[in-house]
Residue, then its C-alpha position, 0 to 999 in steps of 0.5 A: x500500500x502506498x503512502x497516498x492510499x494510506x492517507x486516503x484511507x485515513x481521510x475516509x475513516x476520519x470522515x465517518x467518525x466525524x459524522x458520528x460526532x466523535x473525535x478522531x485520532x491521528x495515525x501517528x498518535x495511534x501507532x503501536x509501540x509509541x509511548x503516546x499510543x495509550x495517551x492518544x486512545x485516552x484522549x480519544x475517549x476523553x474527547x468522546x466523553x466531552x462530546x456528550x456534554x454539549x449535547x445534554x440539551x437534546x432530550x434523549x434518555x440516558x440509555x441513548x447517551x450511554x450507547x453513543x459513548x460506547x459506540x465511539x469508544x469501539x470505533x476508536x479502538x477499531x481504528x487503533x487496531x487497524x493502524x497497528x496491523x497496517x504498520x506490522x504488515x508494512x514492516x513485514x513487506x519491506x516497504x518502510x515509509x520514507x517519512x515517519x512522524x515521531x509519536x507525541x506524548x511525553x516527548x518534545x520532539x516534533x518533525x520528521x526523520x529521513x530514512x534511507x531511500x530504498x532503490x526502486x525495483x526495475x519494472x522487469x524485475x519479478x516480484x517475490x510471489x505471495x508477499x507484496x500482492x497478498x499483503x496489499x489485498x489483506x490490508x485493503x480488505x481489513x481497511x474496508x471492514x473497519x470503515x464499515x464498522x465505523x459507519x455502522x457505529x455512526x448509524x447506530x448513534x444517529x438511530x439511538x438519538x432518533x429513538x430517544x427523541x421519539x420516546x421523549x415526545x411520547x413514543x408509541x402514543x403519538x400513533x394512538x387515535x382518540x378512543x372511546x375511553x378518551x371520550x368517556x373521560x372527557x364527558x364524565x369530567x364535564x359537569x354541565x353535561x353530567x347534570x343532564x338535559x332535563x329540568x329537576x322540577x317536580x323530581x328529586x335530583x339524582x346523579x347520572x350514569x354515562x354508558x353506551x359511548x360510541x364514536x360516530x365520526x372524527x375529523x383532524x384539523x391542520x393544527x393537530x386537533x381532532x373533532x369527534x362526533x359521538x353518541x352516549x346514554x345518560x340515565x338517572x332515577x328519573x330520566x334517560x337521554x340519548x345524547x349527541x355530542x361534539x368534542x375537541x381533542x388535542x395532545x396534552x403537550x399542545x393544550x396550552x396553545x388552544x383557548x378552549x383548554x385554558x381550564x384543563x389540567x394537564x400536569x402529570x399527563x404524557x405529552x402525547x395523551x389526548x385531552x378533550x372538551x365538550x363543544x356542543x351537545x343535544x339529547x332526546x330525553x324521556x321520563x322513566x319514572x314519575x314526579x316525586x315531589x310538589x312543594x304545594x302538596x303536603x302529606x302522602x304524594x304518590x302519583x300514578x305514572x303512565x310511561x307511554x303518555x309521559x304523564x302523571x296523575x294525582x288527586x289531593x284530598x283535604x279535610x276540614x273539621x267543622x262543628x256540624x261535620x267534615x268537609x273533604x275537597x278532592x283536587x285532581x292534578x295532571x303532570x306532563x313531561x315535554x322532553x325538557x321538564x315536567x309541567x302541572x295542570x290543576x283540574x276542577x276541585x270536587x268537594x263533599x260534606x259529611x254532616x254530623x247528626x250528633x252535632x246538629x240534633x238537639x234543642x236550641x235556645x234564643x240569644x235575646x232580642x226578637x229571637x225570644x219569640x221563638x219559644x221552641x227550636x228543635x233540630x231533628x232527622x239529620x241526613x248526613x249525606x243529603x245535607x238536610x235536617x228538620x226544624x220543629x218550632x213554636x213561635x208567638x206572633x206579634x198581633x194582639x190576642x193572637x195564638x202561638x203557632x207551631x209547625x215542622x220545616x224541612x231544611x237543606x244546607x248548601x256551601x256558599x262563597x263567604x262574601x257580603x252577608x255571609x262573610x261573618x259566617x265563614x267556616x274553617x274551610x273558607x265557605x259559609x253554609x246556608x240553609x233554607x226550608x219550607x214547612x207548615x204552620x198551625x195558623x193562617x194559611x198554614x205555611x212557614x218558611x225559614x232561611x239562615x246560616x249555620x253560624x260559629x260555635x254551634x249557633x244557628x242564625x235564622x230568619x223565620x216567616x210563619x202564618x198565623x190567625x189574628x183575632x179582631x179587637x172587640x169586633x170583627x172577624x179573624x184574619x190570616x196574617x204572617x209573622x217574622x222572627x229573626x235572631x240566633x239560637x244556640x244548641x243548649 
């Protein structure tokens, strides 16, 4: 091998090692037997270790840095061994170089030493067989092999750097698509979505469960974001909603670049992990159970639910205790669900009064005034269902010399609005109870009429008209007349 070929080979190896960001060692420093050989190798190793320092800003895992240093060391050792073999082969082949560089190291000698020039062989002189040709081929083969080793080492270093960077940026997760689990996690974290789509009017609020999440469509934006169309089912104790939602997803490492993610916490997440927000949502909601509460209704509230018609019905019954009986009021309510909320409508109230015979039957006495002319007032024959009773009376007409009259009157009770004249007789249920009746009299044309109100605390307020016969004063014939008596009587 000539000196020119040797220098070319040195340039190729140095180029390969330079591409791998590794320091090179000169032929002189790597020569075998020189006291600077080991120093050169150590310097090469130190150079590689120093080369690792400036590259610390590259986000590569420790394994990649260790692999890089090991590859550089192997390349340096391989280069040194190659040069030692070349020198040994050159010595055996009898081809000393005309110029030899003194090894460095601890010596201060630099420069070259001229060697005696060996006469060149004649072109016609045959070359010894099996020596020069063979050694050149061996040298060239080993040189090529060592160059390949250096190239492989350099490629391995570059690959290690690339792999390290790939894992730092997220590794395999960079290839992951938005999954159903990502959608579920995002929906469950959205408080507005998990509050459901129906109003809680007339129902007791309860937590919703998310299920049946499916991704319908996805679209990737130029900024790396992914828009997802998905469906889901929300269910709680009262409602079931078939939901359609639009979500936006970005990588956790990019979330700070999107205004929609300003409130999303990404600390501790892998940079390549997907984080999402809900952009829009709608739902078709139906009631799966009836209403459970109504602030205006007290007591036992157990409405009847018709799921097919999405309605509930309930009738309230309110009872009022009166001194003469009990009044019950039934009010029907209908609740309808329209897909968003329950609404209530009230029907016409129906009432009934159960009159107490024990409370009404008995003797009543006047409370003074004109009522004192009603000398007898007895209530009998109370029909609690029909609301009727009978008054047996005896009264004294106001005419001179007239005889007392008596009779029987059947009365009917009815509830009336407590206004005007009836206002003073308003009972606990807000109504006044009037009565009226016609009957007989023992005088005159034999008719009698009475009307009035069931007053408070066992009193009866009445206005009575009865026929009587008026006797003449000294001369004349008797005449048929009517007398009126008004006042209050109380059960004694």
